[in-house]
C-alpha positions in Angstrom: 173.4 98.4 98.3 174.2 101.9 99.4 174.7 103.7 102.6 171.2 103.1 103.7 171.6 99.6 103.0 169.5 97.4 100.3 166.9 99.3 98.4 165.0 98.4 95.1 166.0 99.7 91.9 165.0 99.4 88.1 167.8 98.3 85.9 167.6 98.8 82.3 170.9 98.0 79.8 171.4 98.0 76.2 174.5 96.6 73.9 175.9 98.2 71.2 178.0 95.9 68.4 180.3 96.8 66.0 180.6 95.4 62.3 182.2 92.5 63.6 179.3 91.5 65.7 181.3 92.4 68.8 179.9 94.1 71.5 181.6 97.3 72.0 179.5 99.5 74.4 176.9 98.6 77.0 174.5 101.6 77.9 173.1 100.8 81.4 170.6 102.7 83.5 170.3 102.2 87.2 166.8 104.1 88.9 165.9 104.1 92.4 162.5 103.0 92.9 162.5 102.7 96.6 159.5 105.1 97.1 157.7 103.7 94.2 157.9 100.3 95.2 156.5 102.0 98.8 153.6 103.2 97.6 152.6 100.0 95.6 153.0 98.1 98.6 150.6 100.5 100.1 148.2 100.3 97.4 148.3 96.5 97.4 147.7 96.7 101.3 144.8 98.9 100.7 143.4 96.8 98.1 143.4 94.0 100.4 141.9 95.8 103.1 139.0 96.9 100.9 138.6 93.2 99.7 138.4 92.0 103.1 136.0 94.8 104.4 133.9 94.0 101.3 134.0 90.1 102.3 132.8 91.1 105.6 130.0 93.3 104.6 129.0 90.5 102.0 129.2 88.1 104.8 126.7 90.4 107.2 124.4 91.2 104.1 123.8 87.4 103.8 122.9 87.0 107.5 120.1 89.6 107.0 116.7 87.8 106.8 115.8 90.2 103.9 116.5 89.9 99.9 119.2 92.7 99.5 120.7 93.7 96.1 122.4 96.3 94.3 121.7 97.8 90.6 123.6 100.1 88.6 122.5 103.9 87.9 120.6 102.2 84.8 118.8 99.5 87.1 120.8 96.5 86.0 121.1 94.1 88.9 124.9 93.5 89.8 124.9 91.7 93.1 122.2 89.8 95.2 122.4 88.1 98.7 121.9 84.6 99.7 118.2 85.2 100.6 117.6 86.4 97.0 119.2 83.5 95.5 117.8 80.4 97.8 114.3 82.2 97.3 114.6 82.5 93.4 116.8 79.6 92.6 117.6 79.9 88.9 114.6 82.2 87.9 114.9 85.2 90.2 115.5 88.7 89.3 118.8 87.7 87.0 121.7 89.8 86.0 119.4 92.4 84.4 116.7 95.3 84.7 113.8 93.2 84.2 111.7 92.1 87.0 111.6 88.6 86.1 110.9 87.3 89.6 107.6 89.6 89.9 104.4 87.6 89.7 103.3 88.1 86.0 100.1 90.1 87.0 101.9 92.5 88.9 104.9 92.8 86.6 104.0 95.8 84.1 103.1 98.3 86.7 106.2 97.2 88.8 108.4 97.5 85.9 106.8 101.1 85.0 107.4 102.4 88.4 111.0 101.1 88.6 111.7 102.7 85.0 110.1 106.0 86.4 112.2 105.8 89.7 115.4 105.2 87.4 114.7 108.1 85.1 113.8 110.3 87.8 116.4 109.2 90.5 113.6 109.0 93.1 113.1 106.3 95.7 111.0 103.3 94.6 108.8 101.5 97.0 106.1 99.4 96.2 103.9 96.3 97.3 104.0 93.5 95.1 103.8 89.7 94.7 107.1 87.8 94.0 107.0 84.2 92.4 109.8 82.0 93.7 110.9 78.6 93.3 107.8 77.5 95.3 105.7 78.4 92.6 103.5 80.0 95.2 103.1 84.0 94.9 103.8 86.1 97.9 103.4 89.6 98.9 106.7 91.6 99.5 107.4 95.2 100.1 110.0 96.2 97.7 112.3 99.4 98.4 115.1 100.9 96.2 117.2 103.9 97.2 119.7 105.7 95.2 123.2 106.6 96.1 124.6 110.0 94.9 128.3 110.3 94.9 130.1 113.6 95.4 129.4 114.6 92.0 125.5 114.6 92.6 125.5 111.5 90.4 123.7 108.1 91.0 126.6 105.7 91.8 124.5 102.6 92.8 121.1 101.8 93.8 120.8 99.9 97.3 117.5 97.7 96.9 115.5 95.2 99.5 112.3 93.3 99.7 110.9 92.1 102.8 108.0 89.3 102.7 104.7 90.8 104.3 102.6 87.9 102.7 100.8 87.2 106.1 100.3 90.7 106.8 99.0 91.6 103.3 96.5 88.3 103.5 95.2 89.1 106.5 94.5 92.7 105.3 92.8 91.5 102.5 90.8 89.4 104.4 89.7 91.9 106.8 88.8 94.0 103.7 86.9 91.5 102.2 85.1 90.6 105.4 84.3 94.5 106.1 83.1 94.7 102.7 80.4 91.7 103.2 79.3 93.3 106.6 78.7 96.5 104.9 77.0 94.6 102.2 74.9 93.0 104.5 74.2 96.2 106.7 73.0 98.1 103.4 70.7 95.4 102.4 69.3 95.2 106.0 68.8 99.0 105.7 67.0 98.8 102.3 64.8 96.3 103.7 64.1 98.2 106.7 63.5 101.3 104.4 60.9 99.1 102.4 59.5 98.0 105.1 58.8 101.4 106.8 57.7 102.8 104.0 55.0 100.0 103.3 53.9 100.4 107.4 53.5 104.1 106.6 51.6 103.8 103.6 49.2 100.7 105.1 48.8 102.5 108.6 48.7 106.2 107.8 44.6 105.9 106.5 44.0 103.6 109.6 44.9 106.1 112.0 43.6 109.1 110.0 40.2 107.5 111.0 40.1 107.8 114.5 42.1 111.1 114.6 39.6 112.6 112.0 36.6 111.3 114.3 38.1 113.0 117.3 38.6 116.2 115.6 35.1 116.1 114.4 33.6 115.3 117.8 35.7 118.2 119.3 34.0 120.6 117.0 30.5 119.1 117.8 31.1 119.2 121.4 31.9 123.0 121.2 28.5 123.4 119.5 26.5 121.3 121.8 25.1 122.9 124.7 22.8 120.2 126.1 24.2 118.1 128.8 22.8 114.9 127.7 24.2 115.3 123.9 27.5 116.1 125.6 27.5 112.8 127.7 27.0 111.0 124.3 29.8 112.9 122.4 32.2 112.3 125.4 31.5 108.3 125.0 32.0 108.7 121.5 35.2 110.7 121.7 36.6 108.0 124.1 35.9 105.3 121.8 37.8 107.0 119.1 40.7 107.7 121.5 40.8 103.9 122.5 40.8 103.2 118.8 43.8 105.6 117.6 45.8 104.1 120.9 45.1 100.8 119.3 46.5 101.6 116.1 49.3 103.2 117.3 50.3 100.1 119.5 49.8 98.1 116.6 52.1 100.4 114.5 54.5 100.2 117.3 54.5 96.2 117.1 54.8 96.0 113.3 58.1 98.3 113.4 59.7 96.0 116.0 
């Protein structure tokens, strides 16, 4: 105790004995450590506060309806929220860098892309299928973003995955339906093209006959001075025109 009241000290003492084994000297030191104890208390308070903040953050992360996890700079999973633990049970992402929870057909490409992102330090984003404890693969949008510290070094990866299974299945179904419609349309076009080609080949000579008659009669009429002959030629010309009109109508009906 001093003028300022009680304070913390660090006491250190050592005894010295003579040849008879009797304590002849005691060397003691007393070091005032009030400031150090104050710093220790402040550090302890800061540590407890940080732990409380971490606990609150983890609580908030567990409330979010998406899968969230973190990984170290090498891509090794460090922590994961309850959504992941409940979805994968005992065979999820695991505490490692392998995508064990990824559906096997998608795993190779997903792992190669993840490895490339780790090497380049770039954002990872990919749609892939995850296989949880239900045994049914589902589509997820997986995103991983690197966090750089003040030294421009990756300190941690923040990752999340969002279930897009319904949207993806609907998208795939729409694509398949569109392909089916396009296939049907192409088949219809091919059929119509073949039909039109056949009509053109079959009908061209039928049209040419009355048309040739008309052209020939016109030339004859030009060289016929007699009125009686002109009447005959005009009747023949009318018949050829009627025949041509009939052929055109028939072709129109065939193309409907």
